[in-house]
Residue, then its C-alpha position, 0 to 999 in steps of 0.5 A: m745143700d740137703k742133697i749133698a749131705p747124703l752123698k757125703q755119707i755114701r762116699p766113705h762106705a764106697l771107699i771101704v767097699g772099693g778098697a775091700l774089692l781091690i784087696a780081694a782081687g789082689c789076693t786071687f790074681g796069680g802069684g799067690p801061694v802054691s798049695t802042694s804037699g811037702t814032698s810034691t811027689g806027684s801031679s795029683s798033689r798039685t793044686a796051683v794052676g801056675f805050677a800045674q803046667f809043669p808036671d815033670i818037676a818038683v815044686p816046694a810047698g808054698a812056692t810062688m812063681d816069679v812071672e817076671r823072671s820066668l820064660v817058658l816055651g812049650a808045655r807039659d813034659d816038653w817045655i824049655g826055658r827058665l821057671s823062677m820061683k820064690t820059697g819061704g824056706s832057707t836055701s839049705d831047705s830048698y837044696d835038700f828038697f830038690l836033691r831029694e825030690m827031683p829023682k822022684f820025677g825021673w831026673q838023674e843027678i849029674t852034679s851038685v854044688r852047695s854054696q852061696v849060690s847052690v847049683l844042681t844039674y839033672s838029666r831026663s831023656n833029652r833034656i837037662a835041668t839046672i837049678q840055681i838056689r840063692r838067698k833072698t834079702l828078706g828071708g826065704s830063697a829064690v830058685d831058677i830052674t832052667v831046662s834045655p835040650r841035651g846037646r849032642p855028645p862029641a863023637s870020639s873020632a871027631i876028637g882024634a881028627s881035630m888033634p893031629a898026632s905026629p907019627a911014632g918016632a918022628t922028631e922035629s928039627v930046629p933050623t940052625r942059624 
């Protein structure tokens, strides 16, 4: 009996230490807040390892990567796929951020739509980026950035070849019964 009493005293301390270690591990394992400058105008302002592998896109300050929704192939300035993130800012703040910051990374705006699910589309050399921004249920916004290779533009001669035109002055006659 005397040998069990010291073990009972150690057990609560072990649980407290073990719990503290689990909390510390959860805070340091990926997915934590990203520390970037508010404008994120260059890769030197990025300190998070998760977003550092994407030096060609703007990342809002405090954004966290949604690893389960992200699927990225390639690296650096030549990646394609979907990069999902969560931000603490409103959808309006996120929209304004990408509209202002993406051109600083060499992206040219193609089109933009501000709505319940806002969409911005950009081009940069041989790639197209589509940014979708939607409101999260408990505040903030969810952002999906999809980057894909640019498709080939249609050849003007191919359009004419696929739509035959009738010769000038030709008329169609309808057979009579």
